[in-house]
Structures are given as structure tokens and as C-alpha cells.
N, C-alpha and C positions, 0 to 999 in steps of 0.2 A: 826419393832420392830424384834429383834432376839428369836427366840424360845430357852427358857431357861428352864433345869429342873424344876428351882423353879418358881412359878407361878408369882413372884414380879420382875422378872428379865427384867429391860427395859433399852436399852443402848441408848436411845435418849432422849432428851429434846423435850419440846413442841416447841420450837422456832427454832431448827435448827436440821431438819432431811435429811436421804440422801436417794433420790428413784433412784432405776435403772428400767429405762422405755424402754422395749423392743417393737420394731415397725416391722411388717411383712415387707416382701420383695414384697408385692403385691401393685403395683400401690402407687400413692401419696395420696389417699384417706385417708388412715390410717394416714399417718404421719402429714396430715392437722387437723385430729381432735387431735391427740395426743398434737399437739403444743397449743391448748386452753387449755388443762388439765394441761400441763406443766405450762404454763405462770402464771396461777393461783398458781399452787404450789411454783414457784419460787416470786410472790408477797407476799405470806406469809413467806418467809424468807428461804425456804430452798434449798438443792442442788439438781438438776437432771439431770444424767446420762443416755443420750437418745442413745440407741444402736440400729442402723439402717443402712440401705443401702441407703436411700432418700438422694438427696443433700442436702449441708449446709444450701443452702438459705432458704429453706422451713420452718426452725426453727429461721435461722438469721434474716430474714426480718421482725420475729413478735417480736423475743424477743433478745434483746442486753442487756445481763449481764454476769458477771462472775461466776455466779450460774448454767449456761447451760455448760454442758459437752457433746460432740458429740464423741462417737464412733462408727466408721464406719466398722460396722460388718455384715453381712448376715447369719442369721441361719435357714430362711426357704425361699422359694421361690414362696409362693403364688399360683396363677393359671398361666401357662405357655400361655401366646395369641401368636396364630398363625398370628392374625392381630388386628387391634383395637376392633374388632366386635366378634373375635371367640377364645374360648378357646381350647387347644389341651389336651383332656384328659388324654391322654397315657403319653405325654410328661410331663405334670405336675405331675404324680404319680413317673414318671423317674428320672426327676430331683430332686423332694424333696427326694428319695432314694438317691439319690448322695450328694445333699445338708446336711442332717440332719439324715439319717439312717445310710449310711456307716461310716461318721465320728462320730460319735454319741459317743463315750466314751470320743475321745478328746475334743469334744465340752463340755462335761459336765464336765471334769478336767479344762479345761479353764475357764470357766464361773464360777465354783466355786470359783476357786481362784481369779478372779476380783472381786467377789461380797464380798468377805472376803478384799480384798486390799482397796475396798471404804469405807467398813464399811457400807454397806447399810443396811437400816432399813426396807425397802419392795422393793419387785418386783413387777412390775406392767407389765402386758402384754398386747400388742394390735397387733395380738394375738398370739405371738410367743409359740409354745408347749411345745419347751424343756426350755424355761425358766422357766417353773413353777417346772420341776423337778429340775433344776439346783439350784432354790431358797431353794426346800425341803432339797436337798443334803447339801445345805451351811447351813441349820437351822435357814433360813428365811423366813416370812411369803409372801405369793405372792397374788396378785389380777387380775382379767383378766378385760380389758373394751373391750367391743365390741358389735357389733348386728350381728355376726356370728361365728362361731368356723370352724376352718379347717377338724374336723373328720365329719361334717356334709356335708361339699362341697366334699371333696374327695370318700365321701361313694358312692356317685351316679357315680364319675368316674369309681370306682372300678367294676360295673357292665357291662361298656363299654370296660373296659381294660382287664378283667379277674380276678378271685377272688383270684388267686396268689398274689394280691396288697395289700390284705384288712387288713394284718398284719400291713401294715402303717396307718391305720384309726385306727386301736385299740390303738397303739403306743401312736399315737395323743391325743386319747380319755384319756388314762390313764396319760399323762403328764398334761394336763387339770385337771384330777381330784385331783392333789395335791395342787392346789390353793385353798385359803380361801372361795373365794365367787366370784360372776361373777356381776360386774356393769354391767347393761345390757341397751343397747340404743334402741330407738323407731326404727320400722321398721325390730325386730330380727325374726331370723329364730329359729327353735328348736334347742336347746344345751343341749343335754342330758348328757353330761359329767359333769354339774355344778348342784349341788343339789341347793345350795341357790344364791339367785340373790336377787339384788337390783335395780330397775327401776330408772332410770335418764331422765331429760327431752333431747332433741335435742341438741348435742352439735356442736356448729356452730362458726366459726370465726367472730369475730367483725367487724364493718364497720369502715374506718379511714376517708373516705370522703362520701360528699353527693353525691346524684344522679347529681344535678346541679354542683357539682365542677368537677364531672369525666368528665362530657360531654363537660365542657368549656373546661378543658385541654385538651381532644381531639378533640376541634373543629367540636363538633356535636350538633346541634340546638336541642331544645326540641320538635320540630314537625318531626323530623324524627324518624322513626322506626328501632330500634338497636336490633340485634340478636347476642348473643354468641354463639360462636360454640365449645365446650367445651368436645373433644373426647381424651384428653391424649395421642394424635397420631391420624393421620388421616388412614384410610384402605387402603391397598397398591394398587398404581397406579391410586389413586384417584385426579382427577386434579379438582379443583372449577372453576365455570364458571360463567361470568355476568349474564346470564340468570336466575340461580338458585333463586336469589331474586326477589320479587314482586318489580316492579317501586318505586322507592325513597327510599328504606330499604338500610341499612348498616348492614356487618357483621364482627365482633371482631372476630378473630381467635385466638385459645389459643394452644401453641405447634406446631406452624405452621413448616412445614419443609423448604428447602430453594427454593420452587417453587415460581415462579412469581404468584401473586395474581391480580386478576381482581381489576378494580378501585371501585369496591363497596364492597371490604373485606379489612379488615384491619388487619395487621399482629402484634401481641403482643408480647411485650419481653417474654422471658423465664420465667423470675422472677416477670412477672405483678401480682398483687395482685387481684387475681379473684373475692373473696366478693364486693369489690368496683365495678367491672365492671359489676358483676351480677347485683348489684341494680340499676345500671344505663342503663340496658336493659330493653326491653320491653318483649322478652322472651327468652329461652336458647334453643340449639339444640344440642344434645349429648345422652351419654351412661348412664345407669342408675348405679350409685353407693350410697355409703353411703353420701360422701359428696356433690354430685350433688343434691341429693333430699332434703337432710336437709337443705343446703343453698337456696335451691329454695323454701322450704317450709316456711322458717324463714323470706326471703323477699319477699314473696308472688309472685314470678316469675314464670310465666307459662314454662313448660318443654315440650319440643318436644322430644319424645325418642324413640330410634333405640334399639330394643332388643340386647343383647349380647347372643351368644351360649354357652350353658353349664356351667353357673355362677349360682349357687342355692341360691345366694343371694337375686337376683334380684327379683322373684317375690313377696317377701315380702315388698320389699321398693316400688315396682310397685303399690302394693294393697294401701299402706301407701299416696302414690302420688295421685294416682286417687280418694281416699276416700275424701281427701281435694280440691279436683276439679282442681288438679294443673298439670293435665297431659295429651299430646296429643300422641298417638303413631303412628310412621312413619312406613310406610314398607321399608324396605332395599333398594329395588330396586330402589324407588323413592328418597331416600337420594342418591344414587348412579349415577342416571340417571338425577338430579335435579329437580324433581318435587316436590319444596319445598311450592311453594305458598297455596296451601289449608290449608295444616297443620300449615303454620305460620299463616295465616288468622285467622284460628280456635282457635289458641291459645292465641291471644290478645284478643278475646272475652271471656276467661275464666276469673273466677272471685275466686282464690285462697283463700280458707278460713281457713287456720291454723290458731287457736290462742293460741295454746298450749306452755310452755315454752321452752326458746330457752338457757337457763343458764346450760346446762347439764355439760359444764366443768367446772363452778364454785362449782356446786353440786358433781361431782366428786373427784374434788381435796380435797373437805373438809371431804369426806369418805375416801379419802385414807390419810388423815393427822390422822385422828382419828385412823385408822386402824394401822397406823405405831406405834402410841403411846400406842399401847396395848388394844384399846378399841374394844370390840366383838361386830360388828355390826350386826351380822346374828346369827341364832340358832347355838347351839352345834350339831357337828354331828360325826360321822365317818371320821376319815380323810383317805386321800390316796386312792389308787387305789381298795382298798377294796370295796369301794362303787361301783364300776363300776359291770355292768351286761350286757346281752345281750339286746339290744333295737332295735325296728323297727319304724323307724319314716319317715311317709311319703313315704313309699316304700324303703327307705334306710336301709340297716342292718349294724349295729356296733356290732361285734361279738368278744367276750373276746378270748382270746390266749387260746387254748386248756388245760387243765390241772389246770387252776388257780381254787383259792377258790371259792366255788359256794354257801357258807353258808353266804351270805351277805343279808343286808336288800333291800327291793325295795325302789327304789329311782327314778324310772322315771314316771313322769305324762304325758300320752300319748297327741299326739300331739293335737287330736281332741278338748281338754281343752284349749289348747292354741290358737289354730287357729278357733276355731268353725266349726271344720270340723266333722261331725258324722260319725261314723262307725256302724258295725251291719249289719242287713239285713233289705231291704225295705220290707214293708208290703204294699200288695195291698187289699183294702178293698172296695168291690161293693158295691155301693149304691142300699139299700134297695128298695127306693122309686123311682129309674131311675133318680135322679136329674142330675147326669152327662151327662146320654143319653139326657136328654132333653135340657141341655144348649147347646149341641154342635149342635144339630139338629135346634135349633133357631138360630145359628150362622151360620151355613152352610147347603147346600143344597147338598145331596149325588148323585151325577149323575152317577157314577158307584161302585159296590165295596159295602162292608158292615164291619163295624170295629169290628163285632163278638163280640161285648161286653168286650174286653179287655180295662181294665180302663187305660193302659198307652196309648193306641191309643187315647181313648176319652179324657185324658188330654193333648194330644200332639195337638189335633184339638182344645181344648180350649184354649191352649196357642198361636196357631195360632190366633184365634179370638180376644185375647187380645193384638196383637202386635201393633195396629193402634191407641190403646189406650196409648202407650207410649210415653211421654211427655219430652221436654228437660228439665224441672225443676223438673222431678220427683228424690227424693232422700230417699234412704234407706240404710240401712248398708251393703247391698248386693251389693257393687258397681260393682264387678266383672261381675255379671250377667246384669247389667243395660246398660254397654256397648255393650255386645252381643245383649241384646233387641233394644236397640237405631239401631243397624245397620242391624238386623232381620225387624225391622217396616218399613225400606224403601226399602226391597227386591221386594215385591211384589205389582201387580197391580191388586187389590180387586175387579175389574169387570172381570177379566179373572179366567180361570179355573187353579186349582193348581192340582197336582199329588201327592200322599203319598203312601209310601211304607213303611213295615216294616219287619227286618229280626232280629231273635234272635243271641244271642252267642250260646257257643256249651261246655258242661262240656265233657272232654274227659275220657270216661269209660275205656276203652280199646282201645290199638293200638298206640297212642300218636306218637313219632319220628319215628316209623315204617313204617309211611304212605308213605313217599318218597323212602323207600324202597320194595312197592309193597305190604303191609301186609295188611291183614283184619283189621279193626277197627270198633269199637261199639261207637257210639256219640249220646249224649242226648241233642238237643236243650234246652235251659235253657228259665227260663221266661223274664229275662231281655233282651230286644231288643232294637234295634237302628231303629228311624223312619228317613226318608226324604222327605223332601217336594219339589218339582220341578215345576217351571212356566217357558215356553218359552214366550218370547216375541218379536216382530219387534223390531229391535235396535232403530228405531226411537221413540218408546214408552215405552223403557226401562229406570227405574228409576236409574240412576247411584249416587255412592258414589262420591263426590267432588273431590278426588283425582284421581279417576278413570276418571272422567269427564274431570279434566285438563289434564290428559295423552294423552285421544284421542282428545281432542283440540291442543294439540302441533302437534300432527301428522297431522292435517290439513286433514283429511280425512272423515270428516262427521262421522254418526252413523254406526258404524261396531259393528257386535256381539261380546258381551262382555260376560263372566262367573262371577258370582259373588256367593260368598259361605260366608255362616256365620255357625260358628261351635259352640254349646251349650258347656259349661262346659270347657273351654279352660284352666282358671286359675289353676284348678286340675292338668293339666299336664304341666303345664307352655308354652303353644302354644300361637300363635296370634289367635283372636277369628274370623278374617275376611280374606278371600283370592279373588283377583280378576286377571284377565288376559283376553286380546283380545285372542278369539278363532283362530284368525290367527296364533298366535305363535304357535298353533301346526302342524302349514303346514311348510314345507321345500321344496318351491316351489309348484311344483302341487301335491305333495305326502306327506300324515302324516309324521312328524318326526320319527325318528327312538325311541326305547324303550331307548335307550342308552342316546341321547341326552335329552330325557323327564326327565330319571332320575337325569341328571345334572343339569336340570332345576329347578327341585323341590328341590335340595340338596342344592342350593345357599343361602337358608335362614333357617336353620335348626326351627325357631319358626313358620315357614309355610310350613315344610315338609309334615304335615300331610294331606296336601291338595293332595297330589300325589294319597292317598287312594281314594277320591272323584272325583278330575279332572281325573286321570288316568282313570276311565272306560271310560271318553268320548274318548280318544286317541285310547284305546282298541277297542271301537265300529268303530271308525273310520279305523284302521287298519286291524281288523278282518273280519268285516261284509261289509265296504266300506262304511259306513254312513257318510253323510256330514252335519255338523248343522250351517244353514242359520240363525238361529235367536238367539237372547241375551237368556242365561239362567240363572235361579235365584234358588239356592240350600240353604234350611237350612237343617242342619243335628243336630239332637238330640239323644243322646245315653245313654241308661241307663246301657249297658253292660261297668262294669268298665275295665279302662285300664290298662294293666301291671299285669293281675290277671291270666293268661293264659286260658281264656274264650274265647277266639277269638273276641275280640272288633273290630279289623281291619277288619276280615273277614264279621261281622255284617254291618260296614259301607259300605264295597267294595258292600256286594250284595243288600243291601236297596238303595245306590246311584243308582247302573246300573238297578234295578228294576224301581225306580222311574223314571229314565232318558227315559227307553224303553217305559214305559206305555205313557209318554208325548210327545213321538215321534213316535208312534203308531208300534213301533216295537214288533215282536213276538218271545220271545225267551224262550226255556224250560227252565225248572230250572236247569236241570244237565248241560246244554250247559253256562247259565248265569255263573255258578259257575264255570268252566273252565275257561272264560274270565276273571272273577275277580281273578283266582290265576295267569293269566298273570300280572295282575295290580299288584299285590304283590311280583311276583318273579322280574320283568323286570324293573317297574317303581318305586316301594318302594325300591326295593332291597333286600327284604327280602325272605331267601331261604326256605319256607315253602312248604309242601305238599299240597293237596287239600282238606284234610278231613274236613277243618274249613269252607271252602266255600260250600263245598255240605251240609253240616249238616246246615247250615243257609239258605241254598235255599230249600234244598229237606227233611229237617226234618219234625217230625210230634210229635206232642205233646204227651208225656208220652210214647214214644216209641223210642228204640235204633235204629239208623240208622245203619245197617251192610253195610259196602262198602269194595270191593276189590279196592286197589289203583293203579291199572295197566292199564289207569292211574285212573279210576274214575267209576268203576262198581258197582252201587248199587244192593246188593242182596237179599234185601229185609229188613222188618220192623220186629225187635224184640219186642213182647210184653214184660213188665218188670212183672213178677207176682205178684199178689197182695200183698204177705207177704213179698216183697224185695222194699228196697227203696236207693236211690242215694242221697246222698249230696256233695256239694263241699264246703271246709273249706279254705279260702284264707289265704296265710301265711304273708300279707302284705309285703313280698318282691317282688320287680318288677322283671317282666318276660319280656323278649323281644326275639322272633326269629332272631331280627336282631344283637343280641349280639354276643360277640367272641367266648362263649364256644358252642353254638348251631352250627355255622357253622362249627367249628373246627369238630365237632361229625360227622356232615354229611359228611364231606370231608373224614374223617376217613372211615366211613362206605363205601363209593364210591370208595375210595383207597383198601380196603379190597376186594370188589366185582371183581375189575381189578386183583387184585393179584390171587383170587382163580380161575378166568378165565384163567389168563396165566399158573395156576399149571396145571389146566384141559387140556389146550392145549399140555403143556410139555408131559402130560401121554400120551396122545393120539399119540405123537410124538415118544413114547417108550424111550424117553431120561430120564425119570425120574418115579422112583418107587411112590406108594401112600406112604402116612405117615404110613400105616399097612405093608408095604414093599410087596404088591403086584406089579406085572408087569403087564403092559397093555396085555400081549398075554397070561396072567392065566386069565382072567376076561371072564366071559360069554357073550354072544351077548346082554344080557340085562343091563351087567354092562358098556359095551360100549358105548351103547345109553345114560345111564345115565351122563357118563361124556361128551359125546357130547354135550349134553344139558346144562350141566354144564360150559362148553367152551364156550358157547353163552349166559351165564346167563343174561336175562335182567334185572332180580331184585333178590335182596338177598333173598326175603322172599320165592322165588322158590326151595329155597336150603333148606331140611328138615334139623331138627338138629342132627338125625343120621349120616347122609351124612357128614355134617360139622364135626362132631366129628371125624369121622371113615378117612376122606380125609385131612382134611383142618386144622383143629383147630392147628395142633402142626407145621404147615408149616408157619404161618404168623407171622409177627414180632409184638411184642407188641404195638411199636410204630414205626414212621418212618419219618426223616426229607424231608420236603418238596420237596428240591431240590434232594436228592437221589431218592425219588420215579420218579420224572419228568425224571431224567436222564434213568432210567430203563425202565419206561413204558410211557412215552411223555404225556398221559394226564388221568385223572379219570372218564371222559365220564361224568360230569355232567355240566348241561348249566347254571345253578344258582349259581354255587361257583367258586372261582378262589383259585388253592392252593399258598400259600405264601411260597416261597423258603426257608426261614430262620424259618417256624415255624414246630415244631416237634408235628407231629398228632399221636394221640392215634388211633391205627387200630384195634386190636384184639376185645375190648370190642365193639367199635361201630360197628363192623361188625358182632358180635355175637348178640350182642342185637336184631334186627328186625327178625334174623332167629327164635330165643327163642320166641320171643313177638308173631309172626304171630301164633306159637303152641299155646301158652296162650290162645290167642284171639279165637281162634276156640275151645278150651276147655271151655273157659268162656262161648261163645256163646251155645254149646251143654247142659251145665250145666242147664243155665235159663231154659231149656224145660224139665228139669229131675224133679224127684219125690221131692216134698216139704220134708224137712227135715234140722235137724241142720248139717248134713254133708254136703249137698248140699251149705249152707250157709258156711261153714268153707273153703271148696275147693273153693269157689268164692273170700273168703277174702283172700287165700292162694296165688291164681294168682294175685291179686293186691300188696301184697307185694313182690313177686317175680319180678314184674314188677319195682316197687318202687326200689328195691336194684340193679337192673340191669341199671336203670337210674344212681344212685349213680357212679355205676363203669365204666359207660363211662364219667362221669365228669360233669354231669347234675344236681345233687343233689344241695341242700343248708340246710343250716341248720335250717331254720325255717320249711321246708317241713318235714326234717326228724324229727324235735320236734313233728310235728302232728302226723306222724305216729306213732311214741311212745306212744303218748297219746291215739292213738287209741287202741293199742296194749295193754296199762295199762288198758283202759276201757274193753278190751275183757277179760282180764285174771285175772280182779279183784276178790279177794277170797270174798269182803264183799258184792259184789252184781252181779247179774247175766248179765253178757255181753249180748249187743243185737248188737254191732258193731262187724263187723266180718273182716275188712279188709281196707287198704288204700294205695295210690299210687299218688305219683307225676304226673301232667297232662303236656299235651300238648308238649311245648318245653323246658321244667324243667328250672332248675336254677332259683327257686323260683315260684312264683305264687301259684295256687291252687292244693290241694289235694282231691282226688275223693274218697269217705269213702262209703262203702257198708255195710248195716245192715238190719236188720229185721224191717219191716213198723209197729211201734208201739209206743206208747205213751214214753215208756221207752227209747227207741233209742234217740227221739226227748231232753229228758232231758239230754242223755250222751252227745251228741252234744254241748248243752249249757254248761254242764260241762267242755267240752273240750275248749270251748271259753273262759270260764273265767281263767281253768289253764294257758294257751297260755298268755293272756294278764297279768296275774301275772307274768309269766317270761319273758316277752318282752315289756309289756308296750302297745301293741298292741291287740285291740279288733278284731278279725277276722270275715272278711264278710261272711255269709253262704250263699250257693246258694242253693235253694231247688224250687222245681216247675219247670213247663216245658210250650213251646208254640209250636206253629207250624212256619215252615220253611217259608220264604217268597214266595215260590212258592203256597203254601197254602192258604196263608192270600191273595196273589192277590194284589189289588193295588185299592187305592180310587181315583175317581175323584170329587173333590168338587169345587163349587162355593160360594163364599160369599154372603149370602141374602142382598140385598140393604136396606133393612128396618132395618133390625139390626146393620147395620154400621150407617146408619143415627141417631140411638139412641143413 
């Protein structure tokens, strides 16, 4: 239907409509589901013009009709894949820019003209953004049909590639906002650009032939087990081998290249009709996409899947697949090395139970017809981009273009309502009657240590006791937890000792990124903590998962030491819940492998890269302390420290893991030394260029005290009491933070560049070849002045330079920024062992170098103020120092819209005329670029009310209810460790 000035202007009849159907350029999955919708539209007598980059046979093999018109045009690029399993995030954004942003004006002009030329009654998009805008410009209604949208997919890529790409995300969201409504498919992601939604059943292609007919045509008997390999292209350099399959099995290979296949692998034609072949198979092996998941569910076909890297659609589809008992996850290295047998045998034991509708194509076609003839299928609403506002969804930020109209209605329903994920702050309630305490003492004998009454520790022990009660038949809606619990249930030998350690996250009160420049920092260990349970067993007694056992048997070496890890909460960050490896993999001949090799080892599969934080502690102990691990190791990781919020979740995992391992192996390591060892894990094995304050706080912190530390490299100078009238809070912005992100590393490199330049300037002044910026010549300086410049010529840490010296001699001589290759040509190296200069990158220098120099001064002033007389002036000054730090982060390029918004909300509370403000300051924390802000205020009830008010205002503006950190707990050193053994009597009952 064309949009007319008069309400009754309809240009089409019910019997013959013209649809323009745009299909995204990402893979065949979108095209195959479009086929089913288009087929029903054509059956109803309508013309459909499909705009696609997919091959014609995808459509013509299923639809032979003169009413189908195919126009080969590509208007977006989807996600660019480095190989069959890996998305290249930066390349995806860059290609989208080239494909859809740069030629945008000409695309819109061309599409508007084409839509008018075919007299389209409705534009349908799956899910090409610019199609919605072109339809609006042409005066034609549009509808999207999809389970995800590209604004959500690309928003996460921006975090890795840098915020300068974020305008792409918002332009996409604005384009989508021009459509009438969304026809939403099962397994959907959050899609905040769409206000009005109609849900439909699964869209799946129909079957042409029966299982028996397909097998007869292929010459395969009913007694042969058949797996279909459906990857849409195989991983690079991969060669299939006969021994990959269990004896007597056959494999149908879709999209095979020209490689010669073994006799038990059958190459399918490029245009083979996959639904029939799937229905004739016993299971499928492939990667998750809408097409594979929907058709596997529809045909009750067990699906062995391997995760794709960096495609945010996947976890939602995976949860749907596993909920209906249709999925088995295969580890990537087992796919590539051919250890398929345990996964395939597990798959054919499944009984998929999806009983929902599979006529989504027909339902969607009916809705599209009714919309095209003018029926209003959804509620009235404001149209176009005026509906859009800032939104934060699962840690991804969709940000309005600055200067747009902000007087717009709230439209975003936060993701926790859609996905059942709660937000806000957890509350620990200690049982008055000690029932929790009694429950864990009934389950375990405490051989060493004391849980100290921590509710989270008691709950962790209780969860351990419940593991062996997990059964294969257990079914609850929390499917993502069941798989983790089943894996964990096989970890431990309950007759042997288990060692438990606890390490908290931290709130960065002052210091932040200045730690790597040698600053004084003030850190508060938070209430939320990570628990790790470790057990060592002789290899002959170790309980191995089936795939690990199969891998060991394939080597023919008998029982050898194996590491098995289960990590709870994996689905919240889209990582694999389990990890295992032979401990011999850490050896390179007679010596431990290098950290660089270990970094590559863990990076091979991003869904399991998290294991570097845990298993990396083993390699560091081997390398730095000469420890050798002769026994198998089982580890269970359960962390309540939220990831990506800038409160050192990674440090908590590292410290808890190494503490538990040290206890289990009788190693005596001081808390300080343990923190330094854990920093090596993060710097050299994970590859995140963080300073040491996170690990030091997690290991050495004390409850309700600020750990004061000079990071040169890690000297604790004391614990600072927090005055009773002062309180600190952390408020999470909802924007994911990562010290491995592009922005943090660039600022760190810029700081080290600045240090190198200042040392060079000082050296030149000493050689009398260069006057200072103040015009002084070296000969005119007193002896003390010469000594200062000599010290600055060999400056170890930027923070050893005072602000007044920086301003007097160096500030005017540093460039604002410098290209990497220019710096390398002049200075050769920036002398930072954990970062590498990109010759093509332009690094900010002045702001990055100035920040730690001034931050060190601010931290010293903050520490002194905490011990000064109680007064409003004291609190005002403390708050002002926080604000100064916050805006200095922004000057470095490490701010974010979410954290800026929170800081402004604190300021609004502080300066409110209608209420006495009891909050005095706020700053972004840790590595910046999102995460949490630290707030300082008066310790009173009014402050708590104002924090709640800020939560609510932030949610109203962004759709995200911030998590609030409050409370504190001791570091791992103070907690020590627990040595426990299960009561045999409790296990029998």
C-alpha cells in the first residue's frame, strides 16, 4: 500500500499485489527462509520482486513462477567471515561502510526510482536496513521479517573496532525505525529499533520427499547411521578423513570444495535440496544459524554444533535449540582434529521435543498481504526516527547521533523482560537461624579454613554438594545452567579432598589507568567474588568427559594428566561452558611452552579463550616457580563478579584460580607474589595490557578499607580507613568494558610514547642542544635543576614527574598525536613489553601522557583528604577530584556516553535546588570506555535514595537498569582457602 495524503488511498487490489522483498547479503540462511514466505505470496496470486545477492537456484529450485522476479543487487554485506567459523569484526564494519554508507545517496535515489517503477505496494526486508528508508522516501509502507537486526550485531563489533564506527550502528537503527513493524521469528535477539512486533512460528522449508525416498535415491540403507555436514563452506585448510566417523557411518557433505573425499563421505551437489537430506539423516554437524536451527527443530534432527566467533545471533538460537533437547556442542579443536565419535553418539541418543508451529512462512505471508492492502496490524505510533533514543542492550550501546531531537517517547523495553535476565543489585541475606551454615556442614567436613560466614561461600559449598544429584532427565527452563551443572557433576571424585578459594572484584576509587605509569592507586575490594574449587587426582582415577577420553584413547598413551574446567554463567557472555586439555600440551620438549605460544593456543577458539584466565595460572606456576603437575586437575569456576563492568572480573578469576591451585599442591605463595604472578597471566597469556592494581586488590585487599598501592611495580603502602560518614558506590553503565579493547591499548601506548619523548627531551637538554620550553638553557640551571633533568632523562614511570615539572618543561613540546610509524622511525621503541605499536595507527600522546601525571597528584590529595577533618568541604573536595579524573579519561578517549550520563546524573543530584544533595562526585573506573562509575557521598539514607533515583533516571533514558555495587569483602590472602571432603553419609542419602 502506498502512503497517501487521504486515508482511503489504496493503489492495489486484494487479488494482485506487488511486493519488493530485500534479502541481506549475509549467507544463504536468510534467502532460504525468504523462499518460504515468497512462495506463499506467489501462491496467493501476487508478484514478488526479490532483491538479493544469493544465487538464483536458491529461489528457482523451489519456485517456478512468472510472478517471481529476481534482481541481483547487494545493498549490505552482513558479517564478513575470515573463515567458516570466524567473523572479522573490523572488516565487517569497514565493508558495510563501503557497501552501504559511502554510496548511500545514490543507493536511495536508485531504490526509490526502482520501487516506483514496479509500483510496489509493500516493501519487505530481511533485514536490509536501507530498504526501509528507501521505502519511506518512496511513500511506501515497509515491514521487516527477521530474528535479528544488524544494529544489534554490529554494536558489539564497535567495542572491538573503536567508537569511531558507531555512527554506522545508529544509521542502521534509524533506517529500521522507518518500517511499520517487525514480524519476529523464534530465537530472536533484542531488536530495539522496532517498537511494534508480531511473533510468528518457525519459518522452515517444506519437504519434497520422504526419508525413505531420499535414502533409496542415495543408495543408503535404513540401518546406516547418516550425518549431514552443513557448514556453508569448510574451515580453511581442513581435510576430511575416513577415521573421523564412527564405524559404519556415512556423512553427506554440503558445499564441499574440490577436495577428494574419503569413501565414507558423500559430496552433495551445490543445489542439493537440504531439507530433504536433513530429514533423511540421523543427525547434523554444522554451525548455528537460523536456517539450520529452525529446520533441525522442525524435523527433530539432533544437531551437533560448533560455535562461531563474534556472531551475536548465535546464543539466542543455541538456547532455543538446547531448550528443546536438540543440541550437542562440539569443541572446535575436536572438529578440526576429527574426534567426532563421542559427539555423534551422544547426538543420536537425544530426543528433540519441539512441538511448536512450523508454518511461519504462511503466517508471515498473510500478515504481509493484509498490510499491503491497508490493514493496520499493529498499534498506532509515532513514525520514523523520532521514535529512536539511546539504548543499552546486553552491554551493547546504541547511541543517537548528537544533536537529534531528544523529546521523544520511551519505546525501549529493557532486555531483561524479553530474556528473563534480571538486573539491579543482588542482596545477600544471612539466615538468622543459621540454616545455610547447617546445610553445608552436613554436606562437607571442613579439614582446613573457615568460610567466615560469607553467604556466597556457603551457597557455593551447597551448590557443590548438589552436583551429584544432577541427573540426565532433569528439566527446567534454565537450560543454560543444566548443561554446565551436568558437566560439573562429572568433575569431582567425592571421596577425595577439594580445595576452595575466594577472590573479590574491586572498585577503582582512584588511580585507574595510571597504574601502568606507576601511580598511587586507591582500590576497594567489593562484595561480589569468584569461587574456584580444585581437585587433583591420579590420572588413572580421574573422571574424563567422553570427548576427552576419546582423544586420549586415540593417542594410545594410556592415562595421562588432564585438566578439566567448568565455568558457570557461560551463556551470559557467550562462551563455552567447559574446557579441557592434556597438561602435556603446556610442555615444549623438556620446558614449559612460551607465553607467546600459550597465547596463540588459547586464541584458536574464541569461545574457549576464557580458559586462558584459569589454565594460564598453571603455565605461569610452571614457568616462574618451576612447578610440575603430575596429576590430573579438575576446576570449577563460579564468579558473581559481573563481566565487562570494569570491576576486575578477570583478576578475581585469576587470583581465585591460582590460590586454589596453590593450596591443592601445597605451594606457599604470599598474596603480593600471587598477584604479580596473576598479572603475568593477564598480560602475557590472555594478552590484555592491564596494570597490577586489579590483581593486588583481589589478593591483598581488606574489607571496608582502601588498598593504597604505588604501582612501581606493586608496593602496598597501607590500608586507608574509610571514615564512617563517607561511602562509595559503583554504578554500572551497562556498556561493556574491556581492557583488551582497541581504545585502552591505544591510550596506554600513547602514554609510553609520551614518556619516551620526554626522556628524549631531557637528554637533549643535558647535551645542551635544546633549551627548555621555558627558554632556559642547561648552563643557566642550578645543580638541583640539573639533577632533576638527569632523573627525568631516565624516567622509569611517568608518575614520578610532578605536574609543575611537566607544565614547565614538557607540556608544550609533546605533539597532540603521532602516527605509529613516525614514532618508530624517530624513537625505535616505546619500551612497553605488553603492547605493540601499529605503524598505521595515529596515537594520542599529550592527553595520554598528561593523565597519569595529574592523576598521581589527585590520588595523593584524595588520600590526604580522607584523613582530614569531617566537613562538607572535605566531601566536596573529594568529589571534585573524582570529577577531574572522569573528564581526564574523556580527554584520553576512554569515556563513554553511558558513564558520562551517570556522572551528570550525580551532578544533578548534588546541585539540586529542591533537595539537599548528599552525593558529591563520580568518575569512570578501571580501563574506561564503559563499565562502572565510582560515586562518593555521605553515608546516610538520603544518599541511598539518591542512588536509587539515579538508577531509575538512567533506566528511563536508556532502557537499562544499572547494577549497583555496594559493600566490601576481604581479598584472597585474608580468606585463605578451604580444604573439604564430602561426608560419605550425606552422599549416600
